[in-house]
Each structure stands twice: as C-alpha cells, then as structure tokens.
Steps between C-alpha positions, in 0.01 A plus 500: 500500500714374784324719760166424355531122517667517843222711628238252374701201622500658852109546463473125410717414804277705736767749580252782519240330707420583869322286751171622646409242760477175314477665149764642270438809285693698244634794691465810306766686696766240447409477131504870412803572701711237322769681282379295188139589538491813277693327221258202510206725519601713183595168319149338555310825418706540186423156372140491601377846438727640232587179299152343563635160619296261711590372836589144372700639212718730725572192719567276202706744283719615787529161681381648833512285796138586603154344453209677327289554814784643709603747220146601444475562879812711490388703201168582662603561861864632476561621149163680485419362144146497376454173335324465155168324471501144372356624153760771461748388237815712436683510169781312663258220620318493177816449297637245753180281479498514127872395483419221747200380299699504167797314668281233636313472164830456301647252746170320565527532879264634777157548346621394167654155609361204318337357811297806583407570133377140469295532806357832373431358161306204648282726727434767239411236240253323727321826626580838346724468188219378264541708181253564222292746280256730664255723307576859600160682479639856505701443181291210366795280442663181651799555722749251643487456872765325700323391808157458677588809698533705181167349385322607819646857475415525127143394582487761782616770261230409245227480768599851614509632133873589494685524166802294510765273320770274602886516453485772226816688596849416634713738703881519478632472853868520429634152508165328426158587342162462697166420354215564766178292482214735472466861342192681587379811283266797515254590233774675292715189495759645746646259741381574853610194694748206464420188702729203585321185597723285717383193668746220591755641242677795676840478346449836302372720788824689492402604139168614612660713767739662275232583246283651773782738576546578136156594383265789581190274464351250735686174505310242718582163627217243545646243735158389654229397238218422747359875500450464125250220512170407657565139492775273612837507313479127471162546324650773269774259399250244408319753281811626342609174403163423322528830326861452398410172322192661342706781359762272351232323317363828376833623383 
C-alpha cells in the first residue's frame, strides 16, 4: 500500500502535471512511465472491477490521499476503466449499503437520528402519512393503507381493473424481513408484480433494491404519485381523509 498511497499523494501534489501555456494538465507520459503506475493500475482495477467496490469506498477503505473527482478522472483516462452506470449496484455495494443502513438504525444516527425522524414524522403526518381503511374492489374487502399515496395508487388499481392486495407476504432477506406494500395478481391468483410505494419515507429503499435482485418477477418502485391521479395530490389527500373517517364509522 505504500507505493499506492505515495503515488496518489504525488497526484494530489500535482507531481504529474505539466504546464501548457497558462494551464496545467495531467501528463499521460509522466503518469504511465512512473514505476508505481502498473501496481496502482492493477490495484484499482481489482477493487473496482473484480471486487465491485465504488470509487468512494476505495478511497475510504484504503485511506487514499486523493479526491473522488481526481480518482475518477484517472480511472477513465489513464487506467482505462469503464465506469458503471449510476443504477448499477454490485454485491459489494449492496451489502455495504445494507450494513450502513442497519448500523445507522441501531445507533440512531444519520437518517435515523432523532432530529431527522422527528422532522419526517411531522411532514408525513401532515401530508402523506394518513392511514385508514380502503375498500378493495377486486377482492371485495377492506384493506389497511398507510398513506395518501397508497390510497391514490390503490384507487388507480381499482380504476384499471387490477386484482391486488396489500402486505400479504414477507420475504426473508437474511438479517431482516421485508413486507412490500402491494401485490398484483393475474386471473389465476399468481403474483405478477410487487409494488413499493414510497413518498417521503425512503429509509427502506435498500430492502426494495435487494428484493428486486432476488425475485424473478417485476418489483416496482412508485416514488412519484402524480401520474396515478387526474386531480391534485392535495385534493386526493382531502378525499382520503373523508373516506378514512367514513370507513372507521362503518367498521
């Protein structure tokens, strides 16, 4: 690691830059002829391509004296590494994100800190987190919905004659279980699609991503609700509050 750290330390100290008029640029000839270059090149390729690490995790895990933008530039221009798309998640990154989320939850830090959770609770209670009973027309029964977004999506399913239910199955994901929001069926009662409706609450998206990798059926995230209604979301919330109260009286 000494050669690798010293190489990137020289990068940060502009040892591989050459002046071109008033501008400096990273000189490929100086970089590639450095005796440490091949060792550094192989190390970064192994961690990124073989192990599936991300640029930030490589810098953090090995305490490299380099910034994200500069390492990214070197990977593209000098190490000839084809970077993954933003939506490509490797097994390493999936595990790392899951561990991070669980750690933050257990220690009530980051997203799960008391201040952030209190802020989210206030916002969701005032807008989206309105729970209540809704009559599922496809199964002719009342189901419990946890937000106005779920109400909008459930109404859209009924309008389009889908057969559906909510939270009917849990999945064992190793260290935890995950119960998605909506299950959609075909005429033979086979599950054809699983849908997670996430508005302001997005703390469980890592679970959604892991489930999507695990199953061979469609697992869909609804993180924008406007396409599922012809009226304003504010109006939908007002209607849902009235229906919710009515259902409570009926039940």
